[in-house]
HTML snippet that shows the backbone in 3Dmol.js (N, CA, C, O; Angstrom):
<script src="https://3Dmol.org/build/3Dmol-min.js"></script>
<div id="view" style="width:600px;height:400px;position:relative"></div>
<script>
const pdb = `
ATOM      1  N   MET A   1       0.863  -1.297  -0.024  1.00  0.00           N
ATOM      2  CA  MET A   1       0.059   0.059  -0.004  1.00  0.00           C
ATOM      3  C   MET A   1       0.836   1.281   0.063  1.00  0.00           C
ATOM      4  O   MET A   1       1.763   1.363   0.869  1.00  0.00           O
ATOM      5  N   ASN A   2       0.524   2.288  -0.755  1.00  0.00           N
ATOM      6  CA  ASN A   2       1.321   3.381  -0.797  1.00  0.00           C
ATOM      7  C   ASN A   2       0.799   4.407   0.234  1.00  0.00           C
ATOM      8  O   ASN A   2      -0.350   4.849   0.232  1.00  0.00           O
ATOM      9  N   ASN A   3       1.802   4.749   1.147  1.00  0.00           N
ATOM     10  CA  ASN A   3       1.364   5.788   2.133  1.00  0.00           C
ATOM     11  C   ASN A   3       1.798   7.063   1.850  1.00  0.00           C
ATOM     12  O   ASN A   3       1.848   7.875   2.773  1.00  0.00           O
ATOM     13  N   LYS A   4       2.156   7.417   0.608  1.00  0.00           N
ATOM     14  CA  LYS A   4       2.529   8.829   0.215  1.00  0.00           C
ATOM     15  C   LYS A   4       1.279   9.741   0.292  1.00  0.00           C
ATOM     16  O   LYS A   4       0.161   9.364  -0.061  1.00  0.00           O
ATOM     17  N   PRO A   5       1.547  10.914   0.761  1.00  0.00           N
ATOM     18  CA  PRO A   5       0.386  11.763   1.033  1.00  0.00           C
ATOM     19  C   PRO A   5      -0.138  12.243  -0.443  1.00  0.00           C
ATOM     20  O   PRO A   5       0.543  12.321  -1.466  1.00  0.00           O
ATOM     21  N   ILE A   6      -1.337  12.501  -0.306  1.00  0.00           N
ATOM     22  CA  ILE A   6      -2.170  12.784  -1.650  1.00  0.00           C
ATOM     23  C   ILE A   6      -1.450  14.054  -2.342  1.00  0.00           C
ATOM     24  O   ILE A   6      -1.346  14.160  -3.564  1.00  0.00           O
ATOM     25  N   THR A   7      -1.010  14.920  -1.499  1.00  0.00           N
ATOM     26  CA  THR A   7      -0.357  16.185  -2.210  1.00  0.00           C
ATOM     27  C   THR A   7       0.817  15.765  -2.998  1.00  0.00           C
ATOM     28  O   THR A   7       1.012  16.260  -4.109  1.00  0.00           O
ATOM     29  N   LEU A   8       1.669  14.819  -2.458  1.00  0.00           N
ATOM     30  CA  LEU A   8       2.867  14.375  -3.214  1.00  0.00           C
ATOM     31  C   LEU A   8       2.462  13.474  -4.369  1.00  0.00           C
ATOM     32  O   LEU A   8       3.103  13.564  -5.416  1.00  0.00           O
ATOM     33  N   LEU A   9       1.339  12.515  -4.261  1.00  0.00           N
ATOM     34  CA  LEU A   9       0.951  11.664  -5.233  1.00  0.00           C
ATOM     35  C   LEU A   9       0.393  12.739  -6.384  1.00  0.00           C
ATOM     36  O   LEU A   9       0.579  12.456  -7.568  1.00  0.00           O
ATOM     37  N   ARG A  10      -0.217  13.840  -6.061  1.00  0.00           N
ATOM     38  CA  ARG A  10      -0.712  14.793  -7.047  1.00  0.00           C
ATOM     39  C   ARG A  10       0.398  15.424  -7.965  1.00  0.00           C
ATOM     40  O   ARG A  10       0.321  15.610  -9.180  1.00  0.00           O
ATOM     41  N   GLU A  11       1.466  15.720  -7.111  1.00  0.00           N
ATOM     42  CA  GLU A  11       2.664  16.268  -7.846  1.00  0.00           C
ATOM     43  C   GLU A  11       3.191  15.348  -8.800  1.00  0.00           C
ATOM     44  O   GLU A  11       3.478  15.680  -9.950  1.00  0.00           O
ATOM     45  N   ASP A  12       3.329  14.140  -8.317  1.00  0.00           N
ATOM     46  CA  ASP A  12       3.950  13.076  -9.223  1.00  0.00           C
ATOM     47  C   ASP A  12       3.139  12.960 -10.363  1.00  0.00           C
ATOM     48  O   ASP A  12       3.664  13.099 -11.468  1.00  0.00           O
ATOM     49  N   PHE A  13       1.676  12.674 -10.239  1.00  0.00           N
ATOM     50  CA  PHE A  13       0.863  12.709 -11.240  1.00  0.00           C
ATOM     51  C   PHE A  13       0.950  13.700 -12.345  1.00  0.00           C
ATOM     52  O   PHE A  13       0.981  13.402 -13.539  1.00  0.00           O
ATOM     53  N   ILE A  14       0.992  15.067 -11.788  1.00  0.00           N
ATOM     54  CA  ILE A  14       1.145  16.152 -12.771  1.00  0.00           C
ATOM     55  C   ILE A  14       2.471  16.072 -13.369  1.00  0.00           C
ATOM     56  O   ILE A  14       2.507  16.305 -14.577  1.00  0.00           O
ATOM     57  N   GLU A  15       3.520  15.804 -12.811  1.00  0.00           N
ATOM     58  CA  GLU A  15       4.804  15.582 -13.579  1.00  0.00           C
ATOM     59  C   GLU A  15       4.835  14.550 -14.528  1.00  0.00           C
ATOM     60  O   GLU A  15       5.501  14.672 -15.556  1.00  0.00           O
ATOM     61  N   SER A  16       4.104  13.433 -14.253  1.00  0.00           N
ATOM     62  CA  SER A  16       3.994  12.345 -15.258  1.00  0.00           C
ATOM     63  C   SER A  16       3.300  12.798 -16.491  1.00  0.00           C
ATOM     64  O   SER A  16       3.688  12.457 -17.609  1.00  0.00           O
ATOM     65  N   ILE A  17       2.272  13.568 -16.288  1.00  0.00           N
ATOM     66  CA  ILE A  17       1.404  14.024 -17.342  1.00  0.00           C
ATOM     67  C   ILE A  17       2.257  15.057 -18.199  1.00  0.00           C
ATOM     68  O   ILE A  17       2.215  15.017 -19.429  1.00  0.00           O
ATOM     69  N   GLN A  18       2.973  15.912 -17.563  1.00  0.00           N
ATOM     70  CA  GLN A  18       3.740  16.909 -18.239  1.00  0.00           C
ATOM     71  C   GLN A  18       4.895  16.202 -19.144  1.00  0.00           C
ATOM     72  O   GLN A  18       5.191  16.590 -20.274  1.00  0.00           O
ATOM     73  N   ASN A  19       5.462  15.173 -18.514  1.00  0.00           N
ATOM     74  CA  ASN A  19       6.572  14.420 -19.264  1.00  0.00           C
ATOM     75  C   ASN A  19       5.890  13.754 -20.481  1.00  0.00           C
ATOM     76  O   ASN A  19       6.369  13.898 -21.606  1.00  0.00           O
ATOM     77  N   LEU A  20       4.807  13.048 -20.269  1.00  0.00           N
ATOM     78  CA  LEU A  20       4.202  12.370 -21.288  1.00  0.00           C
ATOM     79  C   LEU A  20       3.745  13.362 -22.478  1.00  0.00           C
ATOM     80  O   LEU A  20       3.895  13.078 -23.666  1.00  0.00           O
ATOM     81  N   CYS A  21       3.258  14.375 -22.083  1.00  0.00           N
ATOM     82  CA  CYS A  21       2.894  15.466 -23.160  1.00  0.00           C
ATOM     83  C   CYS A  21       4.133  15.954 -23.803  1.00  0.00           C
ATOM     84  O   CYS A  21       4.109  16.063 -25.029  1.00  0.00           O
ATOM     85  N   ASN A  22       5.175  16.253 -23.187  1.00  0.00           N
ATOM     86  CA  ASN A  22       6.431  16.650 -23.847  1.00  0.00           C
ATOM     87  C   ASN A  22       7.189  15.666 -24.633  1.00  0.00           C
ATOM     88  O   ASN A  22       7.996  15.991 -25.504  1.00  0.00           O
ATOM     89  N   SER A  23       6.889  14.359 -24.281  1.00  0.00           N
ATOM     90  CA  SER A  23       7.551  13.344 -25.056  1.00  0.00           C
ATOM     91  C   SER A  23       6.858  12.680 -25.999  1.00  0.00           C
ATOM     92  O   SER A  23       7.430  11.869 -26.729  1.00  0.00           O
ATOM     93  N   SER A  24       5.375  12.973 -26.114  1.00  0.00           N
ATOM     94  CA  SER A  24       4.624  12.279 -27.000  1.00  0.00           C
ATOM     95  C   SER A  24       4.814  12.509 -28.563  1.00  0.00           C
ATOM     96  O   SER A  24       4.490  11.654 -29.388  1.00  0.00           O
ATOM     97  N   GLY A  25       5.339  13.680 -28.880  1.00  0.00           N
ATOM     98  CA  GLY A  25       5.454  13.988 -30.293  1.00  0.00           C
ATOM     99  C   GLY A  25       4.283  14.578 -30.929  1.00  0.00           C
ATOM    100  O   GLY A  25       4.250  14.867 -32.125  1.00  0.00           O
ATOM    101  N   LEU A  26       3.289  14.757 -30.084  1.00  0.00           N
ATOM    102  CA  LEU A  26       1.973  15.324 -30.552  1.00  0.00           C
ATOM    103  C   LEU A  26       2.023  16.749 -30.450  1.00  0.00           C
ATOM    104  O   LEU A  26       2.589  17.222 -29.464  1.00  0.00           O
ATOM    105  N   PRO A  27       1.472  17.590 -31.397  1.00  0.00           N
ATOM    106  CA  PRO A  27       1.327  18.880 -31.044  1.00  0.00           C
ATOM    107  C   PRO A  27       0.308  19.289 -29.903  1.00  0.00           C
ATOM    108  O   PRO A  27      -0.634  18.551 -29.615  1.00  0.00           O
ATOM    109  N   PHE A  28       0.507  20.347 -29.344  1.00  0.00           N
ATOM    110  CA  PHE A  28      -0.385  20.553 -28.071  1.00  0.00           C
ATOM    111  C   PHE A  28      -1.722  20.766 -28.387  1.00  0.00           C
ATOM    112  O   PHE A  28      -2.544  20.542 -27.498  1.00  0.00           O
ATOM    113  N   PHE A  29      -2.171  21.217 -29.652  1.00  0.00           N
ATOM    114  CA  PHE A  29      -3.522  21.329 -29.792  1.00  0.00           C
ATOM    115  C   PHE A  29      -4.306  20.036 -29.872  1.00  0.00           C
ATOM    116  O   PHE A  29      -5.504  19.972 -29.596  1.00  0.00           O
ATOM    117  N   VAL A  30      -3.494  18.907 -30.305  1.00  0.00           N
ATOM    118  CA  VAL A  30      -4.041  17.565 -30.241  1.00  0.00           C
ATOM    119  C   VAL A  30      -4.259  17.076 -28.727  1.00  0.00           C
ATOM    120  O   VAL A  30      -5.297  16.584 -28.285  1.00  0.00           O
ATOM    121  N   ILE A  31      -3.140  17.298 -28.066  1.00  0.00           N
ATOM    122  CA  ILE A  31      -3.207  17.062 -26.451  1.00  0.00           C
ATOM    123  C   ILE A  31      -4.315  17.650 -25.834  1.00  0.00           C
ATOM    124  O   ILE A  31      -4.993  17.029 -25.015  1.00  0.00           O
ATOM    125  N   SER A  32      -4.572  18.926 -26.203  1.00  0.00           N
ATOM    126  CA  SER A  32      -5.649  19.776 -25.648  1.00  0.00           C
ATOM    127  C   SER A  32      -6.896  18.972 -25.909  1.00  0.00           C
ATOM    128  O   SER A  32      -7.656  18.750 -24.966  1.00  0.00           O
ATOM    129  N   ASP A  33      -7.167  18.519 -27.116  1.00  0.00           N
ATOM    130  CA  ASP A  33      -8.416  17.945 -27.617  1.00  0.00           C
ATOM    131  C   ASP A  33      -8.555  16.656 -26.807  1.00  0.00           C
ATOM    132  O   ASP A  33      -9.624  16.315 -26.302  1.00  0.00           O
ATOM    133  N   ILE A  34      -7.421  15.960 -26.709  1.00  0.00           N
ATOM    134  CA  ILE A  34      -7.596  14.604 -25.975  1.00  0.00           C
ATOM    135  C   ILE A  34      -7.876  14.889 -24.553  1.00  0.00           C
ATOM    136  O   ILE A  34      -8.741  14.217 -23.992  1.00  0.00           O
ATOM    137  N   LEU A  35      -7.223  15.837 -23.886  1.00  0.00           N
ATOM    138  CA  LEU A  35      -7.553  16.173 -22.350  1.00  0.00           C
ATOM    139  C   LEU A  35      -8.995  16.516 -22.357  1.00  0.00           C
ATOM    140  O   LEU A  35      -9.677  15.937 -21.510  1.00  0.00           O
ATOM    141  N   LYS A  36      -9.631  17.409 -23.211  1.00  0.00           N
ATOM    142  CA  LYS A  36     -11.038  17.820 -23.110  1.00  0.00           C
ATOM    143  C   LYS A  36     -11.925  16.681 -23.329  1.00  0.00           C
ATOM    144  O   LYS A  36     -13.041  16.665 -22.809  1.00  0.00           O
ATOM    145  N   TRP A  37     -11.462  15.636 -24.134  1.00  0.00           N
ATOM    146  CA  TRP A  37     -12.308  14.491 -24.316  1.00  0.00           C
ATOM    147  C   TRP A  37     -12.285  13.624 -22.936  1.00  0.00           C
ATOM    148  O   TRP A  37     -13.281  13.007 -22.558  1.00  0.00           O
ATOM    149  N   LEU A  38     -11.011  13.635 -22.195  1.00  0.00           N
ATOM    150  CA  LEU A  38     -10.833  12.814 -21.108  1.00  0.00           C
ATOM    151  C   LEU A  38     -11.502  13.309 -19.906  1.00  0.00           C
ATOM    152  O   LEU A  38     -11.985  12.496 -19.118  1.00  0.00           O
ATOM    153  N   ILE A  39     -11.574  14.551 -19.692  1.00  0.00           N
ATOM    154  CA  ILE A  39     -12.066  15.194 -18.503  1.00  0.00           C
ATOM    155  C   ILE A  39     -13.562  14.806 -18.070  1.00  0.00           C
ATOM    156  O   ILE A  39     -13.811  14.547 -16.893  1.00  0.00           O
ATOM    157  N   PRO A  40     -14.492  14.776 -19.012  1.00  0.00           N
ATOM    158  CA  PRO A  40     -15.839  14.339 -18.612  1.00  0.00           C
ATOM    159  C   PRO A  40     -15.821  12.707 -18.198  1.00  0.00           C
ATOM    160  O   PRO A  40     -16.636  12.227 -17.411  1.00  0.00           O
ATOM    161  N   GLN A  41     -14.912  12.048 -18.762  1.00  0.00           N
ATOM    162  CA  GLN A  41     -14.807  10.600 -18.330  1.00  0.00           C
ATOM    163  C   GLN A  41     -14.235  10.610 -16.988  1.00  0.00           C
ATOM    164  O   GLN A  41     -14.769   9.877 -16.156  1.00  0.00           O
ATOM    165  N   VAL A  42     -13.318  11.264 -16.672  1.00  0.00           N
ATOM    166  CA  VAL A  42     -12.780  11.391 -15.364  1.00  0.00           C
ATOM    167  C   VAL A  42     -13.740  11.865 -14.310  1.00  0.00           C
ATOM    168  O   VAL A  42     -13.773  11.322 -13.206  1.00  0.00           O
ATOM    169  N   ASP A  43     -14.527  12.878 -14.635  1.00  0.00           N
ATOM    170  CA  ASP A  43     -15.534  13.361 -13.765  1.00  0.00           C
ATOM    171  C   ASP A  43     -16.538  12.376 -13.550  1.00  0.00           C
ATOM    172  O   ASP A  43     -16.957  12.245 -12.400  1.00  0.00           O
ATOM    173  N   GLU A  44     -17.025  11.617 -14.516  1.00  0.00           N
ATOM    174  CA  GLU A  44     -18.116  10.531 -14.339  1.00  0.00           C
ATOM    175  C   GLU A  44     -17.449   9.403 -13.235  1.00  0.00           C
ATOM    176  O   GLU A  44     -18.043   9.047 -12.217  1.00  0.00           O
ATOM    177  N   VAL A  45     -16.265   8.975 -13.591  1.00  0.00           N
ATOM    178  CA  VAL A  45     -15.681   7.999 -12.658  1.00  0.00           C
ATOM    179  C   VAL A  45     -15.747   8.516 -11.225  1.00  0.00           C
ATOM    180  O   VAL A  45     -16.192   7.789 -10.337  1.00  0.00           O
ATOM    181  N   ALA A  46     -15.330   9.710 -10.986  1.00  0.00           N
ATOM    182  CA  ALA A  46     -15.083  10.411  -9.842  1.00  0.00           C
ATOM    183  C   ALA A  46     -16.343  10.447  -9.162  1.00  0.00           C
ATOM    184  O   ALA A  46     -16.393  10.102  -7.982  1.00  0.00           O
ATOM    185  N   ARG A  47     -17.470  10.865  -9.838  1.00  0.00           N
ATOM    186  CA  ARG A  47     -18.900  11.007  -9.371  1.00  0.00           C
ATOM    187  C   ARG A  47     -19.402   9.532  -8.892  1.00  0.00           C
ATOM    188  O   ARG A  47     -20.075   9.421  -7.867  1.00  0.00           O
ATOM    189  N   LYS A  48     -19.072   8.501  -9.620  1.00  0.00           N
ATOM    190  CA  LYS A  48     -19.570   7.266  -9.331  1.00  0.00           C
ATOM    191  C   LYS A  48     -18.777   6.824  -7.922  1.00  0.00           C
ATOM    192  O   LYS A  48     -19.409   6.313  -6.998  1.00  0.00           O
ATOM    193  N   GLU A  49     -17.455   7.046  -7.851  1.00  0.00           N
ATOM    194  CA  GLU A  49     -16.667   6.655  -6.801  1.00  0.00           C
ATOM    195  C   GLU A  49     -17.146   7.375  -5.437  1.00  0.00           C
ATOM    196  O   GLU A  49     -17.052   6.859  -4.324  1.00  0.00           O
ATOM    197  N   THR A  50     -17.623   8.528  -5.684  1.00  0.00           N
ATOM    198  CA  THR A  50     -18.066   9.373  -4.574  1.00  0.00           C
ATOM    199  C   THR A  50     -19.374   8.845  -3.982  1.00  0.00           C
ATOM    200  O   THR A  50     -19.605   8.791  -2.774  1.00  0.00           O
ATOM    201  N   GLU A  51     -20.256   8.437  -5.014  1.00  0.00           N
ATOM    202  CA  GLU A  51     -21.527   7.705  -4.608  1.00  0.00           C
ATOM    203  C   GLU A  51     -21.254   6.497  -3.942  1.00  0.00           C
ATOM    204  O   GLU A  51     -21.891   6.243  -2.920  1.00  0.00           O
ATOM    205  N   LYS A  52     -20.364   5.674  -4.382  1.00  0.00           N
ATOM    206  CA  LYS A  52     -20.075   4.413  -3.864  1.00  0.00           C
ATOM    207  C   LYS A  52     -19.454   4.616  -2.271  1.00  0.00           C
ATOM    208  O   LYS A  52     -19.811   3.981  -1.278  1.00  0.00           O
ATOM    209  N   ASP A  53     -18.496   5.614  -2.332  1.00  0.00           N
ATOM    210  CA  ASP A  53     -17.978   5.836  -1.050  1.00  0.00           C
ATOM    211  C   ASP A  53     -19.106   6.410   0.067  1.00  0.00           C
ATOM    212  O   ASP A  53     -19.022   6.091   1.253  1.00  0.00           O
ATOM    213  N   ARG A  54     -19.976   7.132  -0.351  1.00  0.00           N
ATOM    214  CA  ARG A  54     -21.121   7.595   0.391  1.00  0.00           C
ATOM    215  C   ARG A  54     -21.955   6.436   0.848  1.00  0.00           C
ATOM    216  O   ARG A  54     -22.331   6.338   2.016  1.00  0.00           O
ATOM    217  N   ALA A  55     -22.240   5.565  -0.075  1.00  0.00           N
ATOM    218  CA  ALA A  55     -23.127   4.414   0.368  1.00  0.00           C
ATOM    219  C   ALA A  55     -22.334   3.422   1.320  1.00  0.00           C
ATOM    220  O   ALA A  55     -22.933   2.839   2.224  1.00  0.00           O
ATOM    221  N   VAL A  56     -21.140   3.265   1.128  1.00  0.00           N
ATOM    222  CA  VAL A  56     -20.402   2.421   1.946  1.00  0.00           C
ATOM    223  C   VAL A  56     -20.382   3.065   3.442  1.00  0.00           C
ATOM    224  O   VAL A  56     -20.663   2.419   4.451  1.00  0.00           O
ATOM    225  N   PHE A  57     -20.029   4.351   3.430  1.00  0.00           N
ATOM    226  CA  PHE A  57     -19.855   5.123   4.651  1.00  0.00           C
ATOM    227  C   PHE A  57     -21.233   5.129   5.334  1.00  0.00           C
ATOM    228  O   PHE A  57     -21.227   4.895   6.542  1.00  0.00           O
ATOM    229  N   SER A  58     -22.345   5.348   4.770  1.00  0.00           N
ATOM    230  CA  SER A  58     -23.693   5.326   5.334  1.00  0.00           C
ATOM    231  C   SER A  58     -24.039   3.975   5.865  1.00  0.00           C
ATOM    232  O   SER A  58     -24.709   3.894   6.894  1.00  0.00           O
ATOM    233  N   ALA A  59     -23.633   2.919   5.242  1.00  0.00           N
ATOM    234  CA  ALA A  59     -23.845   1.588   5.668  1.00  0.00           C
ATOM    235  C   ALA A  59     -23.068   1.321   7.054  1.00  0.00           C
ATOM    236  O   ALA A  59     -23.582   0.788   8.037  1.00  0.00           O
ATOM    237  N   GLU A  60     -21.870   1.737   6.972  1.00  0.00           N
ATOM    238  CA  GLU A  60     -21.034   1.570   8.126  1.00  0.00           C
ATOM    239  C   GLU A  60     -21.600   2.410   9.458  1.00  0.00           C
ATOM    240  O   GLU A  60     -21.612   1.906  10.581  1.00  0.00           O
ATOM    241  N   ILE A  61     -22.023   3.641   9.195  1.00  0.00           N
ATOM    242  CA  ILE A  61     -22.618   4.351  10.253  1.00  0.00           C
ATOM    243  C   ILE A  61     -23.913   3.579  10.728  1.00  0.00           C
ATOM    244  O   ILE A  61     -24.144   3.477  11.933  1.00  0.00           O
ATOM    245  N   GLU A  62     -24.679   3.085   9.866  1.00  0.00           N
ATOM    246  CA  GLU A  62     -25.903   2.370  10.316  1.00  0.00           C
ATOM    247  C   GLU A  62     -25.556   1.131  11.033  1.00  0.00           C
ATOM    248  O   GLU A  62     -26.262   0.791  11.982  1.00  0.00           O
ATOM    249  N   ARG A  63     -24.483   0.380  10.658  1.00  0.00           N
ATOM    250  CA  ARG A  63     -24.038  -0.764  11.466  1.00  0.00           C
ATOM    251  C   ARG A  63     -23.537  -0.498  12.894  1.00  0.00           C
ATOM    252  O   ARG A  63     -23.681  -1.260  13.850  1.00  0.00           O
ATOM    253  N   GLU A  64     -22.840   0.867  12.894  1.00  0.00           N
ATOM    254  CA  GLU A  64     -22.454   1.162  14.212  1.00  0.00           C
ATOM    255  C   GLU A  64     -23.635   1.485  15.163  1.00  0.00           C
ATOM    256  O   GLU A  64     -23.615   1.185  16.357  1.00  0.00           O
ATOM    257  N   LYS A  65     -24.692   2.135  14.537  1.00  0.00           N
ATOM    258  CA  LYS A  65     -25.790   2.625  15.292  1.00  0.00           C
ATOM    259  C   LYS A  65     -26.586   1.519  15.820  1.00  0.00           C
ATOM    260  O   LYS A  65     -27.098   1.598  16.936  1.00  0.00           O
ATOM    261  N   GLU A  66     -26.731   0.364  14.978  1.00  0.00           N
ATOM    262  CA  GLU A  66     -27.146  -0.841  15.416  1.00  0.00           C
ATOM    263  C   GLU A  66     -26.514  -1.574  16.479  1.00  0.00           C
ATOM    264  O   GLU A  66     -27.138  -2.181  17.349  1.00  0.00           O
ATOM    265  N   LYS A  67     -25.239  -1.505  16.391  1.00  0.00           N
ATOM    266  CA  LYS A  67     -24.370  -2.089  17.503  1.00  0.00           C
ATOM    267  C   LYS A  67     -24.738  -1.353  18.774  1.00  0.00           C
ATOM    268  O   LYS A  67     -25.123  -1.971  19.767  1.00  0.00           O
ATOM    269  N   GLU A  68     -24.630  -0.152  18.750  1.00  0.00           N
ATOM    270  CA  GLU A  68     -24.907   0.648  20.039  1.00  0.00           C
ATOM    271  C   GLU A  68     -26.257   0.402  20.563  1.00  0.00           C
ATOM    272  O   GLU A  68     -26.441   0.300  21.775  1.00  0.00           O
ATOM    273  N   ILE A  69     -27.320   0.289  19.610  1.00  0.00           N
ATOM    274  CA  ILE A  69     -28.597   0.019  20.124  1.00  0.00           C
ATOM    275  C   ILE A  69     -28.662  -1.375  20.801  1.00  0.00           C
ATOM    276  O   ILE A  69     -29.171  -1.539  21.910  1.00  0.00           O
ATOM    277  N   LYS A  70     -28.143  -2.313  20.099  1.00  0.00           N
ATOM    278  CA  LYS A  70     -27.997  -3.771  20.619  1.00  0.00           C
ATOM    279  C   LYS A  70     -27.320  -3.811  22.007  1.00  0.00           C
ATOM    280  O   LYS A  70     -27.750  -4.550  22.892  1.00  0.00           O
ATOM    281  N   GLN A  71     -26.149  -2.925  22.197  1.00  0.00           N
ATOM    282  CA  GLN A  71     -25.299  -2.956  23.283  1.00  0.00           C
ATOM    283  C   GLN A  71     -26.144  -2.299  24.506  1.00  0.00           C
ATOM    284  O   GLN A  71     -26.015  -2.659  25.676  1.00  0.00           O
ATOM    285  N   GLN A  72     -27.018  -1.290  24.064  1.00  0.00           N
ATOM    286  CA  GLN A  72     -27.792  -0.551  25.130  1.00  0.00           C
ATOM    287  C   GLN A  72     -28.821  -1.453  25.653  1.00  0.00           C
ATOM    288  O   GLN A  72     -29.183  -1.423  26.829  1.00  0.00           O
ATOM    289  N   GLU A  73     -29.331  -2.322  24.699  1.00  0.00           N
ATOM    290  CA  GLU A  73     -30.528  -3.193  24.967  1.00  0.00           C
ATOM    291  C   GLU A  73     -29.892  -4.272  25.873  1.00  0.00           C
ATOM    292  O   GLU A  73     -30.511  -4.579  26.891  1.00  0.00           O
ATOM    293  N   LYS A  74     -28.690  -4.890  25.594  1.00  0.00           N
ATOM    294  CA  LYS A  74     -28.041  -5.839  26.347  1.00  0.00           C
ATOM    295  C   LYS A  74     -27.535  -5.358  27.717  1.00  0.00           C
ATOM    296  O   LYS A  74     -27.593  -6.115  28.686  1.00  0.00           O
ATOM    297  N   ASP A  75     -27.006  -4.023  27.823  1.00  0.00           N
ATOM    298  CA  ASP A  75     -26.508  -3.493  29.124  1.00  0.00           C
ATOM    299  C   ASP A  75     -27.153  -2.149  29.372  1.00  0.00           C
ATOM    300  O   ASP A  75     -26.514  -1.108  29.217  1.00  0.00           O
ATOM    301  N   PRO A  76     -28.463  -2.168  29.769  1.00  0.00           N
ATOM    302  CA  PRO A  76     -29.135  -0.828  30.035  1.00  0.00           C
ATOM    303  C   PRO A  76     -28.357  -0.266  31.290  1.00  0.00           C
ATOM    304  O   PRO A  76     -27.763  -0.981  32.098  1.00  0.00           O
ATOM    305  N   LEU A  77     -28.440   1.091  31.344  1.00  0.00           N
ATOM    306  CA  LEU A  77     -27.969   1.808  32.339  1.00  0.00           C
ATOM    307  C   LEU A  77     -28.766   1.341  33.678  1.00  0.00           C
ATOM    308  O   LEU A  77     -28.510   1.864  34.762  1.00  0.00           O
TER     309      LEU A  77
END
`;
const viewer = $3Dmol.createViewer("view");
viewer.addModel(pdb, "pdb");
viewer.setStyle({}, {cartoon: {color: "spectrum"}});
viewer.zoomTo();
viewer.render();
</script>
């Protein structure tokens, strides 16, 4: 597992993209079109990932609440 902070991962990613663009041999107007095409796809994946994370987190909260309720029923004050 990678424990590198997100800020450093971001820097690495940006540097990788810059290097790829510079070494691709493609003119930058083509790279620009490719990135414009790619951004909506990345946005959609990010939206789905956020929805999934929200659902998982909500389920975890519900499980914790249920545990607390069962514990309170088992050991009332």
